[in-house]
C-alpha positions as CSV (number, residue, x, y, z in Angstrom):
1,M,71.2,102.6,91.5
2,T,73.6,100.3,89.7
3,R,77.3,101.1,90.0
4,L,80.3,99.8,88.2
5,A,83.7,100.2,89.7
6,P,86.6,98.8,87.5
7,Q,89.8,98.0,89.4
8,A,92.8,100.2,88.6
9,S,96.0,98.3,87.8
10,A,99.3,99.4,86.3
11,W,99.0,96.4,84.0
12,R,95.8,97.8,82.5
13,F,97.1,101.3,82.1
14,S,96.2,101.9,78.5
15,K,93.7,104.0,76.5
16,K,92.4,100.7,75.0
17,D,91.2,99.6,78.4
18,A,89.7,103.0,79.1
19,S,87.9,102.7,75.8
20,A,86.4,99.3,76.7
21,E,85.2,100.6,80.0
22,R,83.8,103.7,78.3
23,D,81.8,101.5,75.9
24,L,80.2,99.6,78.8
25,A,79.3,102.9,80.5
26,L,77.8,104.4,77.4
27,K,75.8,101.2,76.8
28,Y,74.3,100.9,80.3
29,H,74.7,104.5,81.6
30,P,75.7,103.7,85.2
31,P,77.7,106.1,87.3
32,V,81.2,104.6,87.0
33,V,84.2,105.2,89.3
34,S,87.6,104.1,88.2
35,G,91.2,104.4,89.3
36,L,92.5,105.6,86.0
37,R,92.4,109.2,84.9
38,E,91.8,108.2,81.3
39,S,88.5,106.6,82.3
40,A,87.0,109.9,83.5
41,E,88.4,111.6,80.5
42,A,86.7,108.9,78.3
43,G,83.3,109.3,79.8
44,M,83.2,107.8,83.3
45,L,81.8,109.7,86.2
46,M,85.0,110.1,88.1
47,S,88.4,108.5,88.9
48,Y,90.6,108.5,91.9
49,G,94.0,106.9,91.8
50,P,97.7,107.3,91.9
51,N,99.5,109.8,89.7
52,F,101.3,107.4,87.4
53,P,103.8,109.9,85.9
54,D,104.9,110.7,89.4
55,A,105.2,107.0,90.2
56,Y,107.3,106.4,87.1
57,R,109.6,109.3,88.1
58,R,110.0,107.8,91.5
59,A,110.8,104.4,89.9
60,A,113.5,106.0,87.9
61,I,115.1,107.2,91.1
62,Y,115.2,103.6,92.4
63,V,116.8,102.4,89.1
64,D,119.4,105.1,89.3
65,K,120.3,104.1,92.9
66,I,120.6,100.4,91.9
67,L,122.7,101.2,88.9
68,N,125.0,103.4,91.0
69,G,125.7,100.4,93.4
70,T,123.1,100.6,96.1
71,K,121.9,97.2,97.1
72,P,118.1,96.9,96.5
73,R,117.5,95.4,100.0
74,V,118.6,98.7,101.7
75,I,116.3,100.9,99.6
76,P,113.1,101.5,101.5
77,V,109.8,100.6,99.8
78,E,107.6,103.7,99.2
79,R,103.9,104.1,98.5
80,S,102.4,106.6,96.1
81,T,102.0,110.0,97.8
82,K,100.3,111.8,94.9
83,F,96.8,110.9,94.0
84,E,94.4,112.4,91.5
85,L,90.7,113.0,91.7
86,V,89.1,113.6,88.3
87,I,85.4,114.4,88.0
88,N,83.6,114.4,84.6
89,L,81.4,117.4,85.0
90,K,79.4,116.6,81.9
91,K,78.5,113.1,83.2
92,L,77.7,114.6,86.7
93,S,75.4,117.2,85.2
94,R,73.4,114.5,83.3
95,L,73.0,112.6,86.6
96,A,71.7,115.6,88.5
């Protein structure tokens, strides 16, 4: 079985990119896994990746600390703690 797994990237976080990936999936019909929620909503099989709105809120906390005088070097680096698994049940039912 052929699989396509586009890479998730904050630089590619747009509905236009999800649309391009959707067009490829509709043309070749492989089960596709992506890191962007929009991909699963656009027709991919599933997506698993960070919750971007939560990451943006956390980034705002960093900006607030820096603007209030905290030196960036003393702020600890954090990784995403919230992830989303989105499964397209329509696509899944067509594969079964």
